[in-house]
N, C-alpha and C positions, 0 to 999 in steps of 0.2 A: 300615587294613583293617577294623577294627571298625566305624568310621563308615560305610564303604561297604557292608558287609554289612547293617548296620542299616537303611540307606537303601533297599537292595534289598528287604528285608523290608517296609519301609514302602510301597513301590510295589505289592507283592503285596496289601496291604490297600487302597490307594487305587484300584486298577483293578478292584475288585469291582463288578459291575454296579450295585448300589445306590449305592455311593459315587461312581461316575462320573456317575450320574444326578443326584446331589446337587450335584456340582461344576458341571455344566452349568446346572442349575436355579438354584443359588445365584448364579452369575455373571450370569445373565440377569436375575433378580429384583433383584440388587444394582445393576446398571447402571440399571434403570428407576427404582429408588428413589433412587439417588444423583443422578439428573438432576433430581429435584424440589427446588427451592430450599428450604432450611431443614431437610430431613430428615437428610441426612448419614449417615455410617457408624454412628455411635453409635446413633441412633434407628432406622436401618434394621435393624441387628442386634437391637436390643431389641424392635422391632415383630414380628419373625419368630421370636423365641424360642418362643412358644406353638406354632408349626408343628412344632418338633422334638419336643415332647411329644405333639402330635396324631398324628404319624407313628410314635410309639413307637420312636424311634431310640436306639441304644446310644450311650454317651459318645463313641466314636471317630467314628461317623457324624454325630452332632450337631455336634461341633466342626468336622468337614470342611464341613458345610453352612454354619455360621456364618462360617467363614473365607472361603469362596467368596463369601458375601454381602458380607463386609468388603471384599474386594479389588474386587468389582464396584461397590460404592458409591464406592470411591476413584476409579475411572475415571469413573463416571456423573456425578459432580459437575463434571467438566470440560466436559461437553456444553453446558450452559447458560452456563457461564463464558465459553466461546469464542464461542458463537453469539449470546448475548443480553447479555453483560457482567453476568451474574447468577451469582455463585458458588454452587454447590450446597452447599458446606460451607466451613469456615474455610480449610483448605489450598488450596482452589481459588481463593482470593483472589489468590494470586500469579500464577495462570495467566491471569487477566483482563488483567494488565498488558500482555502482548504477544499473547495469544491473540485477544482481541477486536479490537485494531487489525489483526491479520492478516485476520480475517473482514471488517472494513470495507473492506480492500483487495482483497476477492474471493478470499482464500486460506483460507476456512473449512475446506475439505476438507483442505488441507495441514496446517493447524493441528491438526485432529483426528487426522490420521495421525501427526504428530510427537508429539502427546500420547500416543497409543496405544503407539507404539514406545518412547518414553521411560519410560512406565509399566511396560512389559514389562521393559525393561533394569533399572530401579531395583528392581522387585519380585523379579526373578530373582536379581540380585546379592545382595539382602538375604536371600533364601532360601538361597543358597549360603553366605552368612555365618552364617545360623542353623544350617546343617548342620555347618559346620566349627568354628565358634568360640563356640557358645552358652555352654558352661560358663565358658570363659576370660573372655569379654567380660562376662558377668554378674558375675563376681568383680571386674572392674575398675570396673564401674558402681556397685557397692555402696560404693566409696570416696568417691563424691561426697557432700559435705555441703551444708547450706543455703547457706553462703557461696559454694560452688562453683557452685551453681545460680543464685544471684544474679548472679555474674560472667557466667554464660552468657547470662542475660537482658540484662545490660548490653551484651554483644557483639551480641545481636540488635537492640537499639535503636540501637546505633552504626551498624548497616548501613542504618537507615531512610533516611538522607539520600541514599545511593546508590540505594536502591530507588525512592523517590518521584520522584527526578529533578526536583524543583521548587526554588523558592527555599528555601534552608536555613532562613531565619527562619520562613517559613510551615510548613515541615516540622516544625520544633521545636514551634511553637504547636499544630499538629494532633496531634502525639504527646502533648503535655501535656494537650490536651483529652481524648484517649483515656484517658490515665492517670487524669484526674479522674473520668471517667465510670465507670472501673473501681472507684473507691472507694465508689460508691453501694451502700448495703445495710448489713448488720450487720458491725461490726468483727470480724475473725476472732479477735482475742485477747480483747477485753473484752465482745463481744456488744452494744455500744452501736450504736444506729441512726445511720447517717450519711447526710445529705442525702436522707432519705426523705420529708420534709415531712409526717410523720404517716401516710403511706400504707403499709399492711401489704403491698401488692402489690410494693413496692420493697425489702422486707427481704432478698430474695435477689439484689438487684442487677439489672443488665440482662443478659439472656441474649444471649451473643455472636451466636447464630444470628439472633435477632430483629433485632438491630442490623444485622447483615450484610445481611439481606434488605431491610431498610428503606433503608439507605444506598445500596445498589446498585440493587435492583429498583424500589423506589418512586421514587427520584430519577430513574432512567432514564425512568420513565413520565411524570414531571413535565416532563422535558426534551422528551419526545415531544409532550406537549400544547403546550408553548411553541413548538416547531418547527412544529406543525400550524397554529398561529395565525399564524406568520410565514413560511409558504411550504411546509411539509411536510418530513418527515424524509427522510434518505438511507438507503435500505434496502440493506444489504450484498448484493452479488451476486457470482457467480463460478462456477467449475467445481463440478460436483456430486461429482466423483471426484478423489482426490488424485493428484498426479504421483508416479511411483515414486521419483523422486529425493528426494522429501520424507521418505521413510521413513528415510533415512540422514543427513538434515540434523540437526546438533546432537548427533551421537553422542558427541563429546568432552564436551559439556556434560552429557549424560546420565550418562556415567561419573563425572565429577567430582561431579555432584549426588547420585549414588547413594552415594558414599562419605560425603559430608557428612550426607545424610539418614539413613543407616544408623547412624552414630554418635549422631545426635540421637535416633533411635528407641530406642536401647538405654537411654538415660538415663530412668529412671522419671519420668513426668509431663511430659517434654518434648514428645513427640508429633510428628505429621506437620506441624503448623502451623509449629513452629520449624524443622523440617527443610526445609520449602519456603522459608521466609524466608532462612535461612542459605545454602541452595543458590543461590537467585536472587541474593542479595547478592554471594556469591563470584564467580559467573559474570559478573556485571555488571562487577565490578572487573577481572577477568582479560581479558574479551573485548570490552567495549564501547569500542572504540577510536574509533569514528566517531559515537557518540551515538545509536545506532539502538535501544537497549533502551527499551522503553516505547512504541515506534512500530511494532511488528510484527516484531521480530527472532525468528526461529525458535528461537534459543538461549535466549531468554527464556521460551519455552514448555517446552523440553526440560529445562532445569535444575530448575525447581520441581516438574515432574511426576515426574522421576526421584527427586528428593529426598523428596517426600511419600510416594511408594510404597515407597521404600527404608526410610523411617522407620516405615511401617506394618508391614513385615516385621521390622524391628529391635525394634519394641515387643513382639513375641511372646517375645523372649528373656528379659527379666526376669519376664514372666508365667509362663513354663514352668519356668524354673530357680530363681527366687527366690520365686514366688508374689506378686510385686509388679507391678501393672499398669503398662505403659509408656505407656498412653494411655487416653482415655475408653472407646474401643471394647473394648480388651483388659480393662478393668475389668468391662464387661458380660460378656465371655466368661469371665473369672475367676469371676464369680458363678455363671455357668452350670455351670462345672466343679464348683464346690463343691456346687451343688444336686444334681449327679449323683454325689455321694460320691467325687469324685476330688480329691485334695489336691495342688495344684501345689507345686513346690519342688525342692530338690536330689535327692530320692529318686524323683521322677516318672519319670526316664529308666530307673530300675531296676524300679520297680513296674508301670509302664504303658508298656512300650516300644512296643506296638502303637499306642497312642493317639498318642504323641509322633511316632514315625517315620511313621505313617500320615498324620498331619496335615502333617508337613514335605513328604512326597511329594505330597500333594494340592495343596500350594501351587505346586509346579512345574507340575502339570497345570492348575491354575486360571489361572496366568499365561498359559499357552499358549492355553487356551480363550478367555480375554478377548481376546487378540490376534486369534485366528481369528474370533471372534464379532463383534467391533466394527469391524474394518477393512472388511469387506463392507457394514456398515450405515452407513458414513460418508455415502454418497449419500443414504440415507434421512434422516439427521440434517440434512444441509445443505439438504434440500428444505424444512425449516422456514422457511428464509430466503425462500423463494418464496411463503410465505403472504401474503395481503394484510395490510397494516399494521393495518387496522381490525379484523382478526380476531386478529392476533398479540398486540397490546398488551392487549386484554381477557383473552386467555389467560394472559399474564404476571401480570396482576392476580389472576386466580382462583387460579393455581398458588401465588403468593406468600402469599395469605391462607389457602388451604387448608393449605399446608406449615407455616406458623407455628401455625395453630390445632391441627393434628394433634399438634404437640409439646407445647403448653402447655395447650390446652383452656381458654383464658382470653381473654375479649374485651379485657381490659386490655392484653394483650401485642399485640393487633392495633393498638390506639391507639398503643402505644410504637413499633411498627413504622412507622406513618404519621409519627409525630414524628421518628424517625430519617431517614425519607425526606425530610421537609422540611429537616432539618438538612443532609443530604447535598446537596440541591439548592442551598441557600444557599452551602455551602462550595465547591461546584463553580463556582458563578457568581462567587465571589470568587477563583477560581483556587487553591484549596487542594486538595491531594491527599487522598483519603479513606483511602489505605493506612495512613498513620501513625495515624489515628484508630482504625481497626479493630485494628491491632497493639497500640496502647496499651490498648484495651479487652480484647483477647484475652489478652495476656500480663501485663497489670498486676496481676491478682489473684494469680497464681502468684509473680510477682516480689515483691509485698508479703509474701506468706506466708513465702517463704524468707528475706526480710530480717528478719521478725519472729522466726523460729526462730533465726537466727544471733545476733541481739541478745539473745534470751532465754538462749541458751547462754552468752554472754559477760557477762551481767549489764549489758547496755547499752553495752559497749565497741565502738565502730565499727571498731577495729583488727582485729577478728575477720574482717572482710571481706578482709583482706590477709595473713592469717597462713598460709593454705593454699597449698601449692605448686601445686595444681591451679588455684586461683583466680588465682594470679600468672601462670601460663602463659596462661590465658584472657585476662587483662588485657593481657598482652604481645602476644598475637595481635590483640586489638582495637586496640591502639595501632599495631601494624604495618599493619593494614587502613586505619586513619584516615590514617596518614602516607602510605601508598601512594596513597590516594584524593586527598589534597591535592597530592601530587607530580604525579599524572596530570592533575588539574584545571588545574594551571598549565602542564603540558607540552603537553597536547593542542591548545590554541589555537595555540601556536607551531608544532606539527607541521602543523596544517591550513593555517596561513598559508604555511609553506614549500612545501607541496604545491601550493597555488594559484599561488605564484610560479613554481614549476618548470613547471606546466602552461602558464602564460602564455609 
């Protein structure tokens, strides 16, 4: 009852006219910013922080605005991922696997509707979890050590084979390439420059967003130019409005993805990317009986969308209860709180109940606003596909370059983006999946850092990776996933053969 009464008090704060206006405005701005390739929720929130000071907002209203922008950016990144095969941010990478194939088949409106509904389910369930279990789950997450995080990343890489759906040897080589690219820059332990070739521009390594835009957007443009020379591209067409049935497709995948994503979000540093990867990998193993994932399966859109949005909500738990950011975006929000003289941590719920519960209540409203706001706009989004190709592709180029330059303000990163675009084009021509490359680059640095910490604690003894009960459980789950995948890979052809015989 204390939780319910506190939540009701939070709604009395969230429904104030100013805060309602901030929720609507934040969701709308977040959606627009998230749709720009390369910006993403981290940069979207950071870019609009000055707005909170310009408006003279109190800490509660400022956090409500930033949270609405956060949630809006998470949804906006899916628009270009589905329509153009260009992820707006890292978590949207998984949405391209089935979202863009649905658009190619003329189901762009359905894919956007499924994405919106799955995002609503994932974010709402995460907010319910934040309401009910925040203190308890934060205490559980604090028991994760470096060895446990390393095991978690091992599990993520173990799912790559199922996610990529390509030749296992090529998948492994692509993942190793991504891990190699993640080692470029200063060694996190010794500060020694690695593979920089004397260039100070590479001391910070490759920005995952720059690589992401290059691998997908620029390589897509190169493929367009090639197709133009060989007969012209095939522009996806289809209905401008979704079928109502599409709103309920993949509801089971959304619920499962929400649970996986929420748990991933609670773990500090894991974030929405890991939630999307694990959600998609689990759903593919459970549901891909006919090999439809990666070819436009609605469940392949619902699972990662629910997973990354649930992870976004879960990431607020360690930030509010422990003062430890659960993701890059919550790290920016944590800095904002501290700058407003509000100290997150175990005492925040007692010292600033209006802020905490007003924020939680605003998340429920923001989820509803995003659903109501974006579903009617699906027709407008899908009209982008009706643009002439000669106008659409230059627009993609401009957005890609502007998005990357807005983040880094460095011409060198534009060259890096083009380089990754050429690499992506070559890999795609050789029938390599780009997903393992991106995941290796995206997760490799955190994986290495946790391995380093674990070995530092043990004095270099690798057995420390297997001494934690949590790590052993994660390794056990990973082994079970791999065994199930191997069993299904052997059993599925036999089942398909039996079904063909029975049809004859």
